[in-house]
C-alpha positions as CSV (number, residue, x, y, z in Angstrom):
1,M,-9.9,20.4,-2.3
2,T,-10.0,17.8,0.4
3,H,-11.8,14.5,-0.4
4,Y,-13.9,13.3,2.5
5,L,-15.0,9.7,3.0
6,D,-18.7,9.1,3.8
7,F,-18.2,8.6,7.5
8,E,-16.2,11.9,7.6
9,K,-19.2,14.1,6.5
10,P,-19.7,15.7,10.0
11,L,-16.0,16.6,9.9
12,A,-16.4,18.1,6.4
13,E,-19.1,20.4,7.7
14,I,-17.1,21.7,10.6
15,E,-13.9,22.2,8.5
16,G,-15.9,23.8,5.8
17,K,-17.4,26.3,8.2
18,A,-14.0,27.3,9.5
19,E,-12.7,27.8,6.0
20,E,-15.8,29.9,5.1
21,L,-15.2,32.2,8.1
22,R,-11.5,32.7,7.1
23,A,-12.5,33.4,3.5
24,M,-14.9,36.0,4.7
25,A,-12.2,37.6,6.8
26,R,-9.8,37.7,3.9
27,S,-12.4,39.6,1.9
28,N,-13.2,42.0,4.8
29,E,-10.2,42.9,6.9
30,E,-12.4,44.5,9.5
31,M,-14.0,41.2,10.5
32,D,-12.4,39.4,13.5
33,I,-13.4,35.8,13.3
34,E,-10.1,34.1,14.2
35,A,-11.3,33.0,17.7
36,E,-14.5,31.4,16.3
37,A,-12.4,29.7,13.5
38,R,-10.0,28.4,16.1
39,A,-12.9,27.0,18.1
40,L,-14.1,25.2,15.0
41,D,-10.6,23.9,14.3
42,Q,-10.5,22.4,17.8
43,K,-13.9,20.9,17.4
44,A,-12.8,19.3,14.1
45,T,-9.6,17.9,15.7
46,N,-11.6,16.4,18.6
47,L,-14.1,14.8,16.1
48,L,-11.3,13.5,14.0
49,K,-9.7,11.8,17.0
50,D,-13.1,10.3,17.9
51,L,-13.7,9.0,14.4
52,Y,-10.3,7.5,14.0
53,S,-10.3,5.9,17.5
54,K,-13.1,3.4,16.6
55,L,-12.5,2.5,12.9
56,T,-14.2,-0.6,11.6
57,P,-12.5,-2.9,9.1
58,W,-14.7,-1.5,6.4
59,R,-13.8,2.1,7.2
60,K,-10.1,1.1,7.1
61,C,-10.8,-0.3,3.6
62,Q,-12.1,3.1,2.6
63,I,-9.1,4.9,4.1
64,A,-6.7,2.5,2.3
65,R,-8.4,3.4,-1.0
66,H,-8.4,7.1,-0.3
67,P,-7.5,8.8,-3.6
68,E,-5.2,11.3,-1.9
69,R,-3.0,8.8,-0.1
70,P,0.7,8.9,-1.2
71,H,1.3,6.4,-4.0
72,C,4.3,4.4,-5.2
73,R,5.7,7.3,-7.3
74,D,5.5,9.6,-4.2
75,Y,7.6,7.2,-2.2
76,I,10.1,6.7,-4.9
77,E,10.6,10.4,-5.5
78,A,11.0,11.1,-1.8
79,L,13.0,8.1,-0.5
80,F,15.1,7.0,-3.4
81,T,17.9,8.7,-5.4
82,E,19.4,8.0,-8.8
83,Y,16.2,6.1,-9.7
84,T,16.6,4.5,-13.1
85,P,13.3,2.8,-14.3
86,L,13.2,-0.4,-16.2
87,A,10.5,-0.8,-18.9
88,G,9.0,-3.8,-20.5
89,D,9.0,-7.6,-20.1
90,R,10.9,-8.5,-23.3
91,A,7.9,-10.4,-24.4
92,F,4.8,-8.2,-25.0
93,G,5.2,-4.6,-23.7
94,D,5.4,-2.3,-20.7
95,D,2.8,-2.3,-17.9
96,H,2.4,1.2,-16.4
97,A,0.6,-0.3,-13.4
98,V,4.0,-1.5,-12.2
99,L,6.9,0.9,-11.6
100,G,10.4,-0.5,-10.9
101,G,14.0,0.1,-11.4
102,L,17.5,0.5,-9.9
103,A,17.9,3.2,-7.2
104,R,19.8,4.2,-4.1
105,F,18.1,4.0,-0.7
106,N,20.1,5.8,2.0
107,D,22.9,5.8,-0.6
108,R,22.7,2.0,-0.8
109,P,22.1,0.4,-4.2
110,V,18.7,-1.4,-4.3
111,V,16.0,-2.5,-6.6
112,V,12.5,-1.0,-6.0
113,I,9.3,-2.3,-7.4
114,G,5.7,-1.1,-6.8
115,H,2.1,-0.8,-7.9
116,E,1.1,2.7,-9.1
117,K,-2.5,3.7,-9.0
118,G,-2.2,7.3,-10.3
119,H,-3.5,10.5,-8.7
120,D,-6.1,11.9,-11.1
121,T,-8.4,10.5,-13.8
122,S,-5.8,10.6,-16.6
123,S,-3.0,9.0,-14.6
124,R,-5.3,6.4,-13.1
125,L,-6.3,5.3,-16.6
126,T,-2.7,5.3,-17.6
127,H,-1.7,3.1,-14.6
128,N,-4.9,1.0,-14.9
129,F,-5.8,1.9,-11.2
130,G,-2.8,-0.2,-10.0
131,M,-4.1,-3.5,-11.5
132,A,-1.1,-5.2,-13.2
133,R,-1.2,-7.3,-16.3
134,P,1.1,-10.3,-16.9
135,E,3.8,-8.0,-18.4
136,G,3.9,-6.1,-15.2
137,Y,4.7,-9.2,-13.2
138,R,7.2,-10.3,-15.8
139,K,8.9,-6.9,-15.5
140,A,9.1,-7.4,-11.7
141,I,10.7,-10.9,-12.4
142,R,13.3,-9.2,-14.6
143,L,14.1,-6.7,-11.8
144,M,14.4,-9.4,-9.2
145,D,16.7,-11.4,-11.4
146,I,18.9,-8.3,-11.7
147,A,18.8,-7.9,-7.9
148,H,19.9,-11.5,-7.4
149,R,22.7,-11.3,-9.9
150,F,24.2,-8.1,-8.4
151,G,23.4,-8.7,-4.8
152,L,21.0,-5.8,-4.4
153,P,18.2,-5.8,-1.8
154,V,14.7,-5.6,-3.1
155,I,12.1,-3.2,-1.8
156,T,8.4,-3.6,-2.9
157,L,5.6,-1.1,-2.4
158,V,2.2,-2.8,-2.6
159,D,-1.0,-0.9,-3.5
160,T,-3.4,-2.8,-5.7
161,P,-7.0,-3.9,-5.6
162,G,-5.7,-7.1,-7.4
163,A,-4.3,-8.2,-10.7
164,Y,-6.2,-7.1,-13.8
165,P,-8.9,-9.7,-14.7
166,G,-9.4,-8.7,-18.4
167,K,-9.6,-11.1,-21.3
168,G,-6.3,-10.0,-22.8
169,A,-4.5,-10.4,-19.5
170,E,-5.8,-13.9,-19.1
171,E,-4.9,-14.8,-22.7
172,R,-1.3,-13.7,-22.0
173,G,-1.0,-15.9,-18.9
174,Q,-2.0,-13.8,-16.0
175,S,-2.1,-16.6,-13.4
176,E,1.2,-18.0,-14.6
177,A,2.9,-14.6,-14.4
178,I,1.6,-14.1,-10.8
179,A,2.8,-17.6,-9.9
180,R,6.3,-17.0,-11.5
181,S,6.6,-13.7,-9.7
182,T,5.7,-15.3,-6.3
183,E,8.2,-18.1,-7.0
184,K,10.9,-15.6,-7.9
185,C,10.3,-13.8,-4.6
186,L,11.1,-17.1,-2.8
187,Q,14.2,-17.8,-4.9
188,I,16.3,-14.6,-4.8
189,G,19.3,-14.7,-2.4
190,V,19.0,-11.1,-1.3
191,P,16.9,-9.3,1.4
192,L,13.4,-8.7,0.2
193,V,11.2,-6.3,2.2
194,S,7.7,-5.2,1.4
195,V,5.4,-2.4,2.6
196,I,1.6,-2.5,2.0
197,I,1.0,1.2,1.5
198,G,-2.7,1.0,0.6
199,E,-4.5,-2.0,-0.6
200,G,-3.0,-5.5,-0.8
201,G,-5.4,-7.3,-3.0
202,S,-5.2,-11.1,-3.6
203,G,-2.4,-12.8,-5.7
204,G,-1.7,-9.5,-7.3
205,A,-0.2,-8.3,-4.0
206,V,1.3,-11.7,-2.9
207,A,3.4,-11.7,-6.1
208,F,5.3,-8.7,-4.7
209,A,4.9,-9.3,-0.9
210,T,6.4,-12.8,-0.5
211,A,9.1,-11.2,1.5
212,N,11.5,-11.7,4.4
213,R,9.7,-8.8,6.2
214,I,6.2,-7.3,5.5
215,A,5.2,-4.0,7.0
216,M,1.8,-2.4,6.7
217,L,0.7,1.2,7.1
218,E,-1.7,1.5,10.0
219,H,-4.8,1.9,7.9
220,S,-3.8,-0.3,5.0
221,V,-5.5,-3.7,4.2
222,Y,-4.3,-7.0,2.9
223,S,-6.7,-9.8,1.9
224,V,-7.4,-12.7,-0.4
225,I,-10.4,-10.9,-2.0
226,S,-12.1,-7.5,-1.7
227,P,-14.9,-7.2,0.9
228,E,-17.3,-6.5,-2.0
229,G,-16.2,-9.6,-3.9
230,C,-16.4,-11.8,-0.7
231,A,-19.9,-10.5,0.0
232,S,-21.0,-11.2,-3.6
233,I,-19.8,-14.9,-3.3
234,L,-20.9,-15.7,0.2
235,W,-24.2,-13.7,0.4
236,K,-24.9,-12.9,-3.3
237,N,-25.1,-9.3,-2.1
238,A,-22.2,-6.9,-2.5
239,E,-23.9,-4.5,0.0
240,K,-22.8,-6.9,2.8
241,M,-19.2,-5.7,2.4
242,R,-19.1,-4.4,6.0
243,E,-19.7,-7.9,7.3
244,A,-17.2,-9.4,4.8
245,A,-14.5,-6.9,5.9
246,E,-15.0,-7.9,9.5
247,A,-14.8,-11.6,8.6
248,L,-11.7,-11.3,6.3
249,R,-9.4,-10.1,9.1
250,L,-7.7,-7.8,6.6
251,T,-6.5,-5.0,8.8
252,A,-2.8,-4.4,9.7
253,Q,-3.6,-5.0,13.4
254,D,-5.3,-8.4,12.7
255,L,-2.6,-9.5,10.4
256,K,0.1,-8.6,12.9
257,K,-1.6,-10.8,15.4
258,L,-1.8,-13.6,12.8
259,G,1.9,-13.3,11.9
260,V,1.3,-12.3,8.3
261,C,2.5,-8.8,8.9
262,D,5.7,-8.2,10.9
263,R,5.4,-4.5,11.5
264,V,2.6,-1.8,11.6
265,I,3.7,1.7,10.6
266,P,1.7,4.4,12.4
267,E,-0.1,7.0,10.2
268,P,-0.9,10.6,11.0
269,L,-4.2,11.3,12.7
270,G,-6.8,11.2,9.9
271,G,-4.8,8.9,7.7
272,A,-1.7,9.1,5.4
273,H,-3.3,11.6,3.1
274,R,-3.5,14.3,5.8
275,D,0.3,14.4,6.2
276,K,2.0,12.7,3.2
277,A,5.5,13.8,4.2
278,A,5.3,12.3,7.7
279,T,3.9,9.1,6.3
280,I,6.6,8.7,3.7
281,E,9.3,9.4,6.3
282,A,7.8,6.7,8.6
283,V,7.8,4.2,5.8
284,G,11.4,5.1,5.0
285,E,12.4,4.5,8.6
286,A,10.6,1.1,8.6
287,I,12.3,0.0,5.4
288,S,15.7,1.0,6.8
289,A,15.1,-1.0,10.0
290,M,13.9,-4.1,8.1
291,L,16.8,-4.1,5.8
292,G,19.2,-3.6,8.7
293,E,17.9,-7.0,10.2
294,F,19.6,-8.8,7.3
295,D,23.0,-7.1,7.1
296,G,25.6,-9.7,6.6
297,S,23.1,-12.6,6.0
298,A,24.2,-15.3,3.5
299,P,22.0,-15.8,0.4
300,D,21.1,-19.3,1.3
301,A,20.1,-18.2,4.8
302,L,17.9,-15.5,3.4
303,V,16.1,-17.9,1.0
304,E,15.6,-20.5,3.8
305,A,14.3,-17.9,6.3
306,R,11.8,-16.6,3.7
307,R,10.5,-20.1,2.8
308,K,10.1,-21.0,6.5
309,K,8.3,-17.8,7.2
310,F,5.6,-18.7,4.7
311,L,5.5,-22.4,5.5
312,N,4.8,-21.5,9.1
313,L,2.0,-19.1,8.4
314,G,-1.2,-20.1,10.3
315,S,0.7,-22.0,13.0
316,K,-0.3,-19.4,15.5
317,G,-4.0,-19.9,14.8
318,L,-3.6,-23.7,14.8
319,A,-1.8,-23.7,18.1
320,A,-4.5,-21.5,19.7
């Protein structure tokens, strides 16, 4: 069953009517409704094009959070072979919100790390809705150390509303773990490329996305705080999330202009969830292209380029 966002309700009605007609035809072979159903299909396609041609930042946030978007596990299963996961941080336990391990990408040995949100109620609870605890970031640090030691490129897939803010996580050093993971991103002498596949929330995303190259899916978002959190702080009213989303400049298109994002990956009409296979293929092509930029690069040059990239952030806006 398709999940429709609130602004897609008119589309849901049209597509629902088309499906009802086809269901009636299946139960009564004498009925000929295909022409009417096709007309509804065309009407739905036109409406979908219209809705997605004028998306506001808040609507993009809703699409980025769509429960049927492909998640980290989907990308790993489709794009990587010989995936061998690593578990635990050698200090406390294993964080299921973070997946990572050794794998092959286009038959090239790599390390892949990502946030996993889960696809149903049970798996979302298991993966804590993609909100990592300190042990998740320490697991990522372990993997980046392995990548550095053996000269393996690192690929990160970011999809988190932010790091988990619970009492236990804070007691175990959440902010320190995020800082160490971000620091490790800046230190490793191998290519590091990152893709924001859904939400890139605050330091929980930065800890994986301090990369040589950052790509974002067309309807993904990346920001220092959620629109609801921003609205609660600035206006003491979470219902002003639409104004906050506008002010945060969190869309892939805005961040490309600001120099935070290096590449915007197109999504199928209606969002990644409407054609998961095409979306995953596009992400794979983007990762391949980004890694190709660093073939033959020396470790010191990779580290220096990465540091300069982030030291220079904001220079475009200052110059303007």
